[in-house]
N, C-alpha and C positions, 0 to 999 in steps of 0.2 A: 601477703602483699597483693595477691590477685583479688581477694575479697575487698580490700581497700580500694583498688582500682575500679572494681565494679560499682561500688557505692558512689565514687566520685563521678563516674559516667552517668549513673542514674540521676544524680543531683543536677548535672549539666543538662541532660535531656529534659528533665522535668522543668527546669528553669526556661529552656528554650521553648518548650511547648506551652508553658503558662504565659509567655510574654504576649501572645496574641492567640488565645484559644479559639477564636472565631475563624481564623484564617491560618491554619497550621501548615499549608502547603504553598510552595512558591516555585515559579519557573520564569526565566527570561524567555520571551517569545522570539527574540532576535539575537543575532550574534554580537551586536554592539552594545547590548544591555541597555537599550533605550526604552524597551517596553517590558514591564514587569507585571506578571499576574500572580496574585495571591488568592487562595480560595479555601473554603471549608464547607462541610455539609452536615446536616442532621438527618439521618435516615428515618428517625421516628417522626419528626415534624415534616419530613418530606420536602425539604428545600435546600438549596445550595446558594452560597453567598460568594461574591467575587469582589476583589479590589484591583483595579487596573491603574497602573501608574505609568505615564508616558512623558517623555522629555519633549513637551510642547505646551504652549499656552493656547493652542487652537483646539479644534474638535478632535475627538478620539472615537474610534470604533473597534468593536470586538465581536467575534462571531463564532458559531459552531457550524462547521461545514461537513458535508458528507464526503468531500473529496479534496479539500484544500483550496477550492476555488469559490467563486461567489454563487454560482448557480445552486439553488437549493439551500443556501446558508441561512441560518437564524442569526440576526445581527442586532446589536444595540449601538447607538451613536449618541454622543452627548458631550458636554463640556460646561465651562463656566464663562459666560459672556458678560458684556456690559450691563445687561438687564437681569443677571442672575443665572441660575443653572438651567440647562435644557437637556432633555434625555427622552429617547423614544425607542420602541421595539419595532424592528423592521424585518423583512424577509426579502431575499434576492431571487430574481428569476433568470438572471443572466449577467452579462458584463455591462450593466447599466445601473443607474441610481436605484438602490433598494426601495421597496415599497413599504409604507407604514402598515403594521399589522392592525387588523380590525380589533383584535383583543390584545391589550397591552399586558403581557405576562410578566415583564420584568418591573421591579420597583427600585427606583433610585433612593438610596439611603443617605448618601452625602456626595457633594461635589466640592472640590477645592483646588486652588493653585498655590504652589509653593516652590521657590527656587527654580522657576522655569519649567515646572512639571505640572501636569493635570492629573488629579487623582479622583477617580469615580469608584464609589462603593455601591453595589446593587445586588439584588437577589431575585430568585424565581423558584418555582417548584421544580423538583428534579424531573418529574414527569408532568408535562403540561397537557391540558385538554385542547390546546390550540393546534390545529393541523399546520399552521404556519411556523410553529416552533420546532426545534430539533429535540428529539427524545434522547436524553442522556442515559446511557447504560454503563455496564461495567467494562465495555470495550473501549479501546483507545479512540479518541476523537481528534479530528483535525481542527485546531483552533486557528482562526485568522484574525489579523488586526490591520488597521489602517489609521492614519491620522493626517491632519492638515496643520498649516501654520497660522491659520486664522479661525475665527468661529463661524465662518461661512462654509457649510458642508459642501464640498465640491470634489473634483477628481483628485485622488490621493497621489497620483504619479508613482514614483518608486517607493513612497513611504507606506509600504505594505509588506505582509509576509504571512507565513503559516508555520505551525509547529504541531506535531502530534503529541498529545498528552492523554493519559488515562486519568480522568478526573476522579472517578470513584474507586479506583484501585491503583493509587499512585505509588510508583517507585522512582526514586531519584535516578536520573540518567548517569551512566558511567562515562566519565570524561576520559578522552584519549590523552594520555600523558607520555612525555618523553619522546625518544626517537625510535621506538619499537614499532615500525611499520614497514610494510612491503609496498613499494611503488610499482604499479603495473600499468604501463602506458605504451602507446605507440610513439614513435620518435619522428616528429617533423615530416609526416607523410603528406603527399600531395593529394588533395581531394579532387577527383576528376570533375570535368565540366559536364555532369549529368545529374539527373534528379535523384536517383537512388544508387548508393554505393555502399557495399559492405567490405570492411577491411578486417583481415584476420592476422594476428600475430601469435605464433606458437613459440613459447619460451619457457625456460626454467626460472622460477621466481624466488626460490629459496634454497639454502643448503642445510636446512635443519636436519640434523641426524636424530634428534628426538622430536616427539610430537609437540606442536604448539597449537594454540587456539586463536583464531581471529575473532574479535568481539565487536568491532566497529568498522563499517564500510563508508568511506567518504568519496564522493565523486570528484574528479579533477576535470573540470569542463573548461576547455580553452575557448570554444565557440558554441554558445548556447543555441544559436540560430541554425547550426548544422547538425548537432548530435541528436539523434532520435532515441537510441537506446545503446546500452553496453552490457554484454554478458561475458562473464569469465567462466570457462569450462575446464574441468579436469580431463586430461587426456588419458586413454588407456595405456598400459605399459608398452604396447607395441609401437606407439608413436615415439620416435627417438630423435627426429630431426626438427630443427627450428624452421619457422616459416614467417614471412612478412610480406603479404600480398593480398590481392582481392580474394574474398570468400566466394564459395559456391560456383567455382569455375570447373570443378571436377578434380582439381589437384589438391584441394584442402584436406587436412587430416581429420579423421573421424573422432572428434572430441565433442561430446554432447552432454556431459554431466555438469549441470549448472552448479557453481559454488558461490557466485556473487552476481548481483544484477543491479542495473540502474536504468530508469526510463524517464522520459520527458517530464519535468516538473518535480522529480524526486529530489530528496536531500540526503543528509547523513542518516544511516540506519544503524541503530544500536541493538545488539542481540540481548536476550534476557540474561540475567546474571548467572544462571546455572547452565548456560549452553554456549558453545563456540564452534566455529568452522575449523576442522582439523587440517593442519598442514605439517609436512615433514614426517620424521620417523620412518616407518616402512615405506612411505611414499616420497622419500627425500629425492629420488631421481625422476619423479614424475614431471612431465611438462604440462603446461596450461595454455589454453587458447583464449586470447582476448579478442572478442568480436565487437566492432563498433559499426553501427548503422548510421551513415551520413545521409541527411535529407537536404538536397541542394536544388530546390524547385526553380530558382532563377538561373541555374546553370552557370554560376559564378566561376570565373577563371582564377588560377594562380593562388588558391587558398591552401594553406598547410595547417596541420593540426598535430598536437601532442597530448591529446586527452587520455583519460584512463581512470583507474581506481586506486585509492590509498587504503590499504588493509592494516588496521592496527591489531597487534597480536600480543600475546602473553605466554610465558612458559609455565604459568600457574594454571594447570589444567582445570577445566570446569567439569561439572558432573556429566554432561551430555555432549556427544558429537552431533553437530547439526548437518543436515543435507537438504537439498531442494529437489522436489519432484515437479517436473513440467507436465501439466495435464491440459486437456482441451482439444480443440479441433485445429489441425494443422494441415496445410496443403501437402498432398501426396502426388508424386509424378503420375500423369495419366488420369488424374481424378479432378477435373475442374469443378470448383465450387463457385457458383455465381449467385450474386444478390441482385434482384431486379432494381432498375432505377425507379424514381418517383414513388417510393414506398416509405410511409411514415414509421412503420415498425416491421422489422423482419427478424425472426428468431433463428439462431443457429445453435447446434449442440455438438459437444464432444464428450465421449464417455471413456471411463477408465474402470475396468473390473480388476480389482487387486488379486483375484484368484490366480491370475496369470503370473503374479510375482513369484509364487512358490516354485515355478519352473526354473527360475534364475537365482533365487536366494533361499537357502535353507539353513536353519529354521527362520521363518519370517516372524519378527516381533510385531506387537502393536506399534503403530506410528502415531506420535503425538504432535499434531499440527498446532503451531503457536502464531503463525503469521501467514498472510497471503498477499501476493502481488498479482493484480489483474492486468491483462494487457490486450487491448484492441488498437486499431488505428483510428482514423479521423471519423468514420461513420459510427463508431461504437457509442451507445447511449446508456446501456445497463449491462451489468455482468452479475450472474448469480452462480454460486457453486453449491450444488446439492450433494448431500451425503446419504447413502442408502445402505440398509442392512436387511438381508433376507427379502430383497426385492421391494422393500418399503422405505420411503424417505423418513429418516429420523431427525434430520437437522439440515441447516445450511452451514457450510464451512465459512462462507462469507457472502455478503450481498452488497452491491453498490447500485442503488437505483438512480444515481445522478452521476454516472461515470463521465469523466472529462479527460480527453487525451492529454491535455496540458498539465494534468496533476496525477502522476502515476507514482505510487510509493508502496512499498511493502507495509501492510497495516497489521499491527498486533491485534490479536483477536480478543484479548482480555481474559480469555479462559482457554484451557487446552481442549482441543477437539481430537478424540482418539479414533483412528482408522484401524479396524481390526481386519485380519486376513479374510478375504472374501467380500469385504465391503466394496461398494461401487461409488464412483464420483461422476457427476454430470456437470459440465460447464455450459451454461446458457449465456449467449451474448445477444443483445438486442441492438439492431442497427437502424439508422435512419438514412435513407438515400433520397429524401424528398427533394433535395436541391440538385440531384445528379441526373443528367440526361443519358448517361451511358452505364453499362453493366459494371458492377463492382465485383472483382474476382479476389479469391484468396491468393496471397503471394507475399513477396518480400517488400514491395514498394510501400511508401507511406499512404498512397491512395488506393492500394490494395487493402485487404483486410486479414486479420488474424482473430483468434478467439482462444486465449490462453489464460491459465491460472497457475502461478508458481507457488507451490505449497512448501513452506519452511517447516521442518519437523525434526524430531529426534526420537529414538536413536537412529543414526545414519545407517542406511543400507545402500548397497551399490545398485540401486535402480535409478536410471537417469530420466527416462521419459515414459509416459503412459498416455498416448494421444490416439486420436481416431479420426476417421473420415467416412462419411456415408458412402455406400457403394452406389454411385450415381448410375451405374450400368443397369440398375433395376428401373430407372426412369426412362420411359419410352422416348425415342427421338421426336415423336409427335408432340409430346408434352413440352420438351425442351424448346422446340421451334415455336410452339404456341406462346411461350413466355418471352423468348428472346429473338423471335423471328422478325422483329421490326415494327409490328403493330403494338399499340399500347394494350397490355393485358388488363382485364378487369380485376377488381379487388378480390372477387371470388376465385378467379384463376390463380392469383398470387397466393391466396390462402391455401388453396389445394396443393400448389407446388411446395409451399413451406411444410405442409403436412406430410407430403411424400418424402421430403428430405429427412424429416423427423422419424418416420416409421420404417424406412428401408434399413437392412442390416448395415452395421458399421464395421469397417476394417479397424481393428485395434492393434496398435504397435507398441510393444513394451520392450525397452532397451535397458541393458545393464551398463554399468560404467566401463566395462571392458569391451563394449561394442557388440556384445551378443544380443540378438533381439528375436522376439517371437511375434508372429503376425496371426491374428485370429479374426475370422469373420463372424463373430458372435456377439458383437456389441449392439445393444439396443437402448434407446432413450426412454427412460421411465418417466412417468408423469411427475411434474414438479409442483409442489404445493405453492399456495400464495405466499408472498413475503409476509412474515408475521408482523403484526402491529403491536405496539407497546400500550399497555393499559395506562390511561392517563389518570391524573389525580386532580381534584378540584383545587383551585387556588387557596392557599392558606392565608391567614391574616398577615398583612404586609407590615405589621408593626415591628418594633425593634426587639423581638424576642431573641434571646441569646442561644448560642449553640450548646452551651452547657459544659459541665466539668467532664462528662463522659468522653467528649472528644479529646480533651487534654490527656486523659488517662489512656485512651486508645492510641493516640499518636505516640505518646511517650513509650507505651508498651511495645508498639511495633518497632520503633527505633532502637529501644533497649535490647529487644530480642535479636535484632540484626547485629548489634555490636557484641552481644554476648556470644553469638555464633563465631564472629571473627576472632574474639579473644580466646575462646576455648578450642 
């Protein structure tokens, strides 16, 4: 019977793959299923083909973005108008009309309209030699779309969106099904009439006597204009009392092990199929702290909020328990970190030496990082997370050269990055204060700054944070007054100040989930390599060459293997 079932599945998979071998993959880019993307690629011929179907008879746009926004995005726009098809390759430099590329790397294969839909089929090389194009790799990519109601390309209004998809290493998303979710929210709290407010709610969120896994995190945002970020922390066993009040007043509970997060511009996050965030079991009595940062720059009165997170769970345990490690540079009491005004680029660094972990966790396994959430505030422009072994950089855990505050999301890396005991992590943040006339400090406010990278990894160990802060006491008062004493410092003086902050020893703070921590003054920022570039390929013949039977076999084989695992 099992053999017959496997044969039937193979026939079904083969038929599905053969129905359109050029475009074996498909994702809806919006929740209402109005924007459908199909794609396929031929690695030997080095090109990728797309078909975009949108419920409109106006213009349509599709792009590859470094961060989910327009800045730095590689975009195509086209449609079928009264005079025939139109289609061009663009690049975006900001929140304005994209610019036409000097080199048109995309080729339109067909354009049509049917049943109120516009369908564009186009292709390009996987790796383009055009610096205005986005380099497609095996990592996940933010896909953006927009469309209009007429063929005059103009502002898209709300007809836009973004979705993260791994084009070259695609796995279908796991859909949240049924009513198996934990709803973790604040309850109709009053948002004060002030710019920055942090609210904390300590609570029990489940009664699971056996371990369960959370596999999908959905934000529940009541007021997008107010919510800056949300963090859900696991509390240590010593925390036994609920709380529902302002954070960071001195009365809050010491809960700092991040288990789920959301920041401005983020959406639903789905964990890999082999990993989940553990809840319940031995931790069935554990409390959790939901922290919400409200940004109210207009000092609005009388606003209430009930935002939070929705955590979808399963009792079918996955292979790995997931945890989050918070790394980077974070404000420490008595250690002011200041960024000068009127500076186009200023670099800050936080370090994490995992050698310190062995003092809190024994034995310490290799940590396999699969996703990263980067976080700065409004002045942040770039974030890079370097990975070092034996005092030499071996890799970047993640790089975002076009960081935008409005688009913050945990990004799947497309490959596992393994941190071994003793490895070091350096988080570099680049800020621009060119439009600011006052000093920017590190702190909790939106107009203050942070420099953080949240590393999602498995297997989970009970290390909550590994952060640092340069020992500014090594910097002479004369240097500080020279930079911030009222007169405008020269670029050479600012460069020297940045160098001093980079070279002085750093206090490194490593905390476990039960709130034990160790402090070391032995952190040093090691040199970081240039961001790697991708080797480009010359444009291939733009004719209608087929992707070939090999793709049909490959897709069917992958799907069949997955089904075989499920059945067996």
